[in-house]
LUMROGU-208023 format. One record per atom (N, C-alpha, C, O): residue in three letters; x, y, z. Coordinates in steps of 0.02 Angstrom, whole numbers, plus 50000, padded with zeros to 5 digits. Example, Ala and Ser with C-alpha at 12.3 -4.5 7.8 and 13.67 -1.06 7.14 Angstrom:
ala506604971650390 ala506154977550390 ala506604983550390 ala507124983450423 ser506424988850354 ser506844994750357 ser506455000250394 ser506705005750402 
***
This chain:
met510505046850740 met509705044550700 met509185051050701 met508995053750753 thr508955053450617 thr508495057850607 thr508025055650638 thr508005050350669 ile507465061050631 ile506865060850652 ile506385056350609 ile505895053050628 leu506745057350527 leu506375054050497 leu506405045650478 leu506035042250443 glu507035043650519 glu507255037650528 glu506775034950594 glu506425029850588 lys506785038250646 lys506425038050710 lys505865035450703 lys505735030850741 ile505265038050644 ile504775037550632 ile504625031450595 ile504105028150599 arg505275030050548 arg505055025550502 arg505315018850522 arg505225013750488 gly505675019050585 gly506025010650626 gly506525009950575 gly506625013850529 ser506845004050588 ser507344999550554 ser506984994450528 ser507344991350489 glu506374991950534 glu506174985750503 glu505764986350451 glu505534992050446 lys505564982250405 lys505044984250359 lys504334980550405 lys504374975950446 leu503704984250383 leu503034984750408 leu502664977350396 leu502344977650343 gln502624972750419 gln502224968550368 gln501474967950397 gln501064966550353 tyr501234968450455 tyr500504968350459 tyr500604974750491 tyr501094977150521 leu499924977450476 leu499634984950511 leu499274985650571 leu498824981550582 lys499404990450615 lys498904990550664 lys498554993750670 lys498564998650632 trp497954993250728 trp497264997450722 trp497205004150709 trp496795007050674 trp497805006850750 trp497665015850728 trp498065015150646 trp497905019950611 asp498385011750621 asp498665014150552 asp498035012750497 asp497985014650439 ile497635009250533 ile496995006650468 ile496565011950495 ile496135013550454 leu496535015750561 leu496025022450573 leu496295027050537 leu495885028750494 ile496905030650533 ile497365034250505 ile497185035150436 ile497055040350405 leu497205028150415 leu497115027350324 leu496405029350313 leu496235033450271 thr496135027050342 thr494995026450349 thr495015034850334 thr494835036950279 leu495225039350384 leu495405046450381 leu495575048950348 leu495325054550343 ile496155047050295 ile496515049950251 ile496045048250204 ile495675052950194 leu495915043550172 leu495525039650118 leu494705040850105 leu494405039550053 phe494555042550140 phe493665041950158 phe493335045950217 phe492745045050230 leu493775050850256 leu493315055450297 leu493035059250272 leu492505060750301 gln493175062350217 gln492635066950168 gln491975063150130 gln491405065150123 ala492225058150114 ala491735055550096 ala491185055550115 ala490675058450096 ile491335049450187 ile490835048350249 ile490505053550278 ile489985053450309 gln490935059050262 gln490425067750279 gln489855066750249 gln489355064550277 ser489895068250191 ser489865071350129 ser489175067250129 ser488625069850132 ser489335057750123 ser488855053950126 ser488205055250172 ser487615055950156 phe488575055450252 phe488145056450302 phe487615062650281 phe487005062050279 ala488005069150266 ala487755074650252 ala486925074750196 ala486345076950197 ala487385070850154 ala486775067950086 ala486115063750113 ala485545065050094 phe486245059350152 phe485625054650194 phe485225057650245 phe484655056250264 ser485625062150266 ser485155067050304 ser484535069550281 ser483965068850305 thr484775073550218 thr484245076950195 thr483785073650160 thr483285076850145 leu483845064650134 leu483455062150119 leu482585063450141 leu482385063850199 glu482235063850089 glu481565061650112 glu481355054850127 glu480875053050161 asp481675052250106 asp481525042650116 asp482225040750107 asp482525040450054 ser482485039450178 ser482975034650203 ser483285030050175 ser483875028550165 ala482605027250159 ala482845021150116 ala482895020050054 ala483065014350040 val482805023550012 val483095025949937 val483125031749912 val482795036649929 ala483635031149859 ala483785039349832 ala484015037549757 ala484295032849729 glu483745044549738 glu483995045349660 glu484825046149670 glu485065050049711 leu485185042449634 leu485905044349607 leu486025050449593 leu485605052949555 pro486335053049604 pro486545059949560 pro486855058649496 pro487035052949479 ala486925063649460 ala487175063849377 ala487945064949398 ala488135067949448 phe488245062649360 phe489015062449363 phe489255064349290 phe489305060749240 thr489375070649300 thr489535073049233 thr490495071249216 thr490855067749251 ser490655074449161 ser491455073649165 ser491635078349183 ser492195077149205 asp491485085349192 asp492035088549261 asp491955084849316 asp492495083549341 ile491335081849356 ile491385077649405 ile491775073549429 ile492125073149479 asn491635069849378 asn492435062449350 asn493005065149355 asn493335063549405 trp493245068749319 trp493845070749318 trp494205075049391 trp494785074249408 gln493625080549436 gln493825082049492 gln493875076349555 gln494255076749603 ala493375071249541 ala493515064749598 ala494115059749599 ala494305056349646 phe494435060049518 phe494765057849512 phe495385060849520 phe495815056349514 ser495655066449531 ser496225072949556 ser496235070649636 ser496725068149664 gln495675071749662 gln495425072649730 gln495765065449767 gln496125065049817 gln495445059249714 gln495725053649740 gln496255050749741 gln496355046849788 ser496775051749688 ser497385052849655 ser497655058249732 ser497745055249785 phe497705061549730 phe498025064049798 phe497955061249862 phe498425060649901 leu497475059849871 leu497265056949957 leu497635047949941 leu497805044149987 leu497665046749888 leu498095038249877 leu498815039949904 leu499165037149945 ala498915045749865 ala499605048649871 ala499685050449954 ala500115048449994 leu499435052249959 leu499515054350043 leu499565047350082 leu500045045550115 ala498885043350070 ala499155035050094 ala499645031350082 ala499715026350117 phe499995032350041 phe500505028350005 phe500975030950045 phe501295027050079 leu501115038050048 leu501635042350089 leu501665040750137 leu502215038850158 tyr500915040450193 tyr500815036550261 tyr501455031450269 tyr501985031750300 leu501095025950219 leu501255018650228 leu502015019150228 leu502315016250273 trp502405023150175 trp503035023050163 trp503475026150233 trp503965023650261 leu503135032050250 leu503365034550338 leu503355028850372 leu503785028050415 arg502955024450362 arg502895019350432 arg503125012050402 arg502925006650424 arg503625012850342 arg504245007750299 arg503715001150305 arg503844996450342 phe503165001450269 phe502694995750260 phe502944991750202 phe503154994850153 asp502964984250202 asp503134983250140 asp502824979850108 asp502584974250115 phe502854986050042 phe502124984849984 phe502354978449943 phe501994977549895 ser502824974249951 ser502844968049912 ser502324964949920 ser502084960949879 val501954967050002 val501424962450049 val500794962849978 val500484957949956 trp500754968449958 trp500224969549899 trp500434965349845 trp500194959849832 thr500864968249816 thr501184967149739 thr501104959549717 thr500884957349664 ser501314956449770 ser501314948349750 ser500594946349751 ser500404940649740 lys500254950649762 lys499354949049765 lys498934953449715 lys498324954149715 ile499384956149673 ile498954960349606 ile499274958649549 ile499814960949529 arg498834953349516 arg499314950749435 arg498704950649378 arg498154947649380 val498954954449330 val498314956449269 val498664949749226 val499254948949212 thr498204946149214 thr498194941549180 thr497354938149158 thr496834938849190 pro497444935149102 pro496774932649068 pro496334929149103 pro495734929849090 lys496504925549147 lys496234922849191 lys495694926349245 lys495104924949256 ala496234932849279 ala496204936349311 ala495554940649294 ala495074941549332 ile495644943449219 ile495294947249190 ile494774944449189 ile494324947949212 leu494614938949171 leu493834933349149 leu493504932049215 leu492894932449226 met494074930349266 met493644932749352 met493334938949365 met492784939549392 gly493764944449343 gly493474951849356 gly492634953349326 gly492104954749355 ile492794952449262 ile492134950749220 ile491594945349256 ile491014947149263 gly491814939049275 gly491094936549286 gly490884936149345 gly490424932349358 leu491264941149406 leu491304944249440 leu490564948249461 leu490054947849495 phe491004952949404 phe490404959149391 phe489544954749367 phe489004957049385 phe489614949349332 phe488884948649318 phe488584945149385 phe488034946449409 gly489014940749408 gly488614938749472 gly488214941749508 gly487614941349520 ile488854946449534 ile488494950849591 ile487974957149558 ile487554960349590 ala488134957649498 ala487554961549463 ala486834958749468 ala486384962549488 ile486664952049452 ile486184946949469 ile485914947149523 ile485334948549538 leu486474945149562 leu486324944349664 leu486024951649677 leu485454952249699 phe486414957249662 phe486194962149664 phe485154965649644 phe484724968549676 asp485224963149582 asp484584963749539 asp483824958149604 asp483304960549627 leu484024952949610 leu483644951849649 leu483634954749717 leu483094955349746 tyr484044956149738 tyr484094959549801 tyr483734966149790 tyr483394966949841 phe483624971549745 phe483314976449752 phe482564972549711 phe482124976949712 ile482394968349689 ile481784967549653 ile481434964249741 ile480834964149753 ala481744962849768 ala481444957549861 ala481214964549895 ala480704965249929 ala481754970349877 ala481764975649936 ala481134978249909 ala480774980649953 ser480894978649845 ser480464982349807 ser479804980549826 ser479384984849837 tyr479714975549831 tyr479074972449872 tyr479004975149948 tyr478464976849972 leu479454975249972 leu479564977350041 leu479324985050051 leu478904987750086 leu479874987549994 leu479844994650007 leu479794998049918 leu480284999749885 pro479244998249901 pro478845000249843 pro479245006949822 pro479435010949865 pro479365007749752 pro479545013049740 pro479165018849730 pro478575017149724 thr479235024649726 thr478975032449710 thr478795032149653 thr479275033249617 pro478115030749610 pro477815031149551 pro478345034549504 pro478595040049517 val478435032249466 val478775035949387 val478225039549358 val477665037649340 asp478585047249355 asp478195051549312 asp478085049849237 asp478575050449201 ser477555048049212 ser477265043149134 ser477865047949093 ser478325044549070 val477925055349082 val478175058849028 val478965056649038 val479325055448989 tyr479185056249102 tyr479935054349108 tyr480095047049094 tyr480655045149077 tyr479485042449104 tyr479705036049094 tyr479755035049003 tyr480225032648971 glu479125037748979 glu479245039148893 glu479925040548873 glu480335037848837 ala479895045748908 ala480745049248865 ala481375042348869 ala481715039448827 glu481285041848947 glu481705035348952 glu481625030948887 glu482075030848845 gln481225028548882 gln481055022548831 gln481085022548763 gln480905018248722 met481435030448754 met481395030948668 met482055027648647 met482145027848586 met482635024048690 met483325021748691 met483215016048732 met482945016148787 his483485010248696 his483335003448727 his484045006148792 his484575009148780 pro483755003648863 pro484245004248930 pro484985005748908 pro485235011248899 leu485364998048898 leu485914997148883 leu486285000948841 leu486855002148862 leu486085004048770 leu486145007648719 leu486305015148759 leu486835018248754 gln485665017248804 gln485845021948824 gln486185023148891 gln486315028848911 lys486355017148927 lys487205016948959 lys487865017848935 lys488335020848959 leu487795014048873 leu488375015748847 leu488625022848797 leu489185024748777 ser487925025448788 ser487915032348752 ser488315036548810 ser488785040248794 glu488065035448891 glu488405039348933 glu489215039648938 glu489575044548941 ile489365032848936 ile490045031848948 ile490545035848913 ile490485036348852 asp491135039448949 asp491485044848902 asp492225041848944 asp492265037348985 leu492715045948918 leu493545043048935 leu493505044649017 leu493695039949051 ser493275050649054 ser493205052249111 ser493005046149167 ser493245044149220 leu492405044249123 leu492205039149174 leu492535034749201 leu492705033949260 leu492685030149126 leu493175025349107 leu493775026449170 leu493815022149214 val494205032349170 val494775033049209 val494485033549271 val494665029249311 tyr494075037649289 tyr494025038149371 tyr493855031049381 tyr494275028249416 ser493465027849364 ser493115020149371 ser493645015349384 ser493635011049429 ala494055016349344 ala494815011449351 ala495155013049410 ala495405008649446 leu495195020449426 leu495615022749489 leu495155020849542 leu495375016549580 asn494485023249554 asn493955020849610 asn493995013449645 asn493935011449703 gly494165009449562 gly494095001449575 gly494654997549625 gly494614992749662 phe495285002949603 phe495845001549646 phe495705003249714 phe495714998949758 tyr495565009649728 tyr495465015249790 tyr495215011849847 tyr495475010749902 glu494665010349824 glu494105005549863 glu494494999149888 glu494764997749942 glu494404995849829 glu494724989649857 glu495474986749886 glu495634981049903 ile495804992049885 ile496444990549900 ile496404992749985 ile496784990350028 phe495834998249998 phe495704999250083 phe495484990550109 phe495734987150154 phe494974989150064 phe494624982750105 phe494914976050096 phe494824971250134 leu495204976050053 leu495284968350038 leu496184966550039 leu496434960950042 gly496574973750037 gly497304976650038 gly497534979450136 gly497904976550175 ile497234984250144 ile497594988450195 ile497194984950278 ile497444984650334 cys496404982350250 cys495984979550308 cys496284972350342 cys496394970150398 leu496334969950268 leu496704962450287 leu497284960650313 leu497384956250354 thr497784965550280 thr498344966350300 thr498634965950401 thr498944970350429 val498464961350423 val498294961050497 val498534955750492 val498554952250441 lys498934953750594 lys498794946450602 lys498024943950610 lys497444945950615 thr498404938450607 thr497614932550589 thr497074934350632 thr496534935750606 glu497144934350692 glu496744934250749 glu496624941350767 glu496574942850826 his496594945450724 his496434951150714 his495814954350647 his495414958950640 arg496084947950604 arg495614949350544 arg494804948550551 arg494464952050513 arg494554945550584 arg493814946350603 arg493564953450620 arg492984955250606 trp494024957450649 trp493704962550676 trp494034968050613 trp493704972250583 ala494494967250606 ala494694971150534 ala494184970850475 ala494084975350435 phe493874964150479 phe493354964950415 phe492724968050436 phe492384971550397 leu492544966750504 leu492014967550524 leu491974976950530 leu491444979950525 tyr492334978750535 tyr492704987250525 tyr492584987850448 tyr492124991750435 ser492824985550406 ser492874987150334 ser492204986850307 ser492124989650253 leu491654983750336 leu490904982050320 leu490614990150334 leu490264993350294 leu490774991750379 leu490444997450418 leu490855002050372 leu490465005350337 val491325003150362 val491715009550308 val491425009150261 val491195014150234 arg491345003250238 arg491065002850166 arg490255007250153 arg490055011650114 tyr490005003850201 tyr489145006650205 tyr489325013450205 tyr489235016050149 ser489595018050258 ser489625023050282 ser489635026950231 ser489255031750229 phe490025025750187 phe490175031350127 phe489805030550055 phe489915033050000 his489335026250080 his488705023550008 his488025026250041 his487515025650007 thr487985029350108 thr487255031650146 thr487165036050091 thr486545035850085 tyr487375039950048 tyr487065045250005 tyr486545042449954 tyr486075045149924 gln486825035649954 gln486135030149899 gln485505029449938 gln485005027749905 gly485425030450006 gly484925028750023 gly485015021950074 gly485585019850065 asn484655017650127 asn485045011150151 asn484835006650114 asn485265002250114 val484285004750074 val484465000150033 val485074999449993 val485454994549989 ser485095003949971 ser485825003249914 ser486485001449968 ser486834996449961 ala486575005550014 ala487005006950067 ala487145000750097 ala487704998650114 leu486584998050104 leu486674990350154 leu486784984350102 leu487174979750116 ala486504984450053 ala486854980849996 ala487574982449984 ala487924977449977 ile487804986849980 ile488494987749953 ile489034986250004 ile489554982949997 gly488774989450062 gly489274989250116 gly489224982150150 gly489784979950163 phe488754978450166 phe488624973150194 phe488524966050144 phe488744960850168 leu488344965950107 leu488204957850051 leu488804959950007 leu489364958250029 leu488794963049956 leu489524966549934 leu490094963049979 leu490334957449972 gly490264968550029 gly490894968450080 gly490934960450093 gly491504958250098 thr490444956350099 thr490404951850121 thr490704946750087 thr491184943350105 ile490234946150009 ile490494942249956 ile491034943949939 ile491194939449899 tyr491514948049942 tyr492254950149928 tyr492604947849959 tyr493134945649936 tyr492404947250039 tyr492994944950079 tyr493014938150064 tyr493504935350038 val492404934950084 val492484926950089 val492684924350000 val492804918449991 leu492704928949944 leu492944923749890 leu493494927049889 leu493744924349839 tyr494024932349913 tyr494624933749917 tyr494834929349976 tyr495374932149967 thr494884926950007 thr494964923250082 thr495104917450070 thr495604914850093 arg494604914050026 arg494804907849988 arg495034905649934 arg495014899949912 met495304911249909 met495694908349850 met496264905649858 met496574906749910 lys496544901649809 lys497014898249838 lys497814901949831 lys498334901849864 glu497534905549761 glu498104909849756 glu498044918049769 glu498164921149717 lys497964920249798 lys497664929349816 lys497824932349765 lys498374931349740 asn497384936849739 asn497534941249683 asn496864945649675 asn496324943749653 met497054952849703 met496544957349712 met496304959349641 met495714960949637 phe496664959349587 phe496364961649515 phe495794961549505 phe495444966449494 pro495514953049508 pro494844952349484 pro494194957949521 pro493704960749497 phe494464957749584 phe494034963349620 phe493884970949595 phe493394974249577 phe494654971849604 phe494844978649560 phe494384979349510 phe493974983849523 leu494294976549457 leu493924975549369 leu493274975249391 leu492934980049374 ala493044971849417 ala492374969149448 ala492104975149467 ala491544976349443 his492454980949521 his492044987249540 his492224991249498 his491884996349494 ala492624990549465 ala492754995449399 ala492374995949355 ala492215001449331 ile492144990549334 ile491464989749297 ile490754991749319 ile490284993749285 ser490834990549392 ser490194991649417 ser490085000449415 ser489575003449400 asp490525002249430 asp490395010449414 asp490365013549361 asp490235019449349 val490505008549323 val490305012749245 val489665007949228 val489625008749167 met489295004749240 met488684999449207 met488265000049261 met487674998749251 gly488465001949324 gly487935000649387 gly487994994049416 gly488234989049390 val487704994949481 val487774987149500 val487354981349494 val487504976249526 gly486534981449435 gly486254979249413 gly486434977749338 gly486714981649300 ile486224971649324 ile486354970249248 ile485514968549222 ile485414970849165 leu485004965649248 leu484404963249196 leu484044968849170 leu483734968149117 ser484034976949212 ser483684980549183 ser483854982349134 ser483464986949123 tyr484354981949074 tyr484654984249014 tyr484124977748980 tyr483844979848929 phe483964971148995 phe483754968348958 phe482914967248965 phe482534965948918 ile482684968049049 ile482024968449057 ile481834973849082 ile482154977049124 leu481304975349058 leu480944980149100 leu480654979249178 leu480054978049184 leu480994979849227 leu480904975149298 leu480404981049314 leu480094981149367 
***
């Protein structure tokens, strides 16, 4: 028996172990977690933060980096002789799944709008400079957002939606039933940890609110399908997590 055969074993792996999830976390998110907490530590106000601008070059660079890390993660799973049919049977692109993904985006976006409105009363935002405000109002917010969308953003968002949700809904939930609760709680912490660069208000919402909603909706599906969550996540990366600000000046 070769070394590779010893590593891979003789039977296909249906459920991941805790160390599999930990190793895959390190592969996929270690750098993101480190950079996010580094940025978080420099924030003057750890509750809120202005999102950095993402240029086309940054999007392509992130796409290349995530593609490489995803390939490493899949290589690890292949070495572990993971049964990928566990996931492929739960990823179906259908008209219904597309509509579900779009509906999920709108539902989450409105919920996040309400969350941030409530948070703004508890943590009032820093007054916006009047000149900047006037410049922003020269174009309708929705048209402004649409004008910023390019191919790099669409391609990267599509990958990122899959990249993150295949970890949270795929990897973290591919455990035996008795371990699913702990894997779910762990997934919330990971989701929160690499969004801290946005400040605590956003990171808590994305990590715990969004993570819990996705988990509950997915686990209650009669026919499991991860694609609507990939799509909803990708749309959020393109348009942002809110929707009311495109039509109402909050």
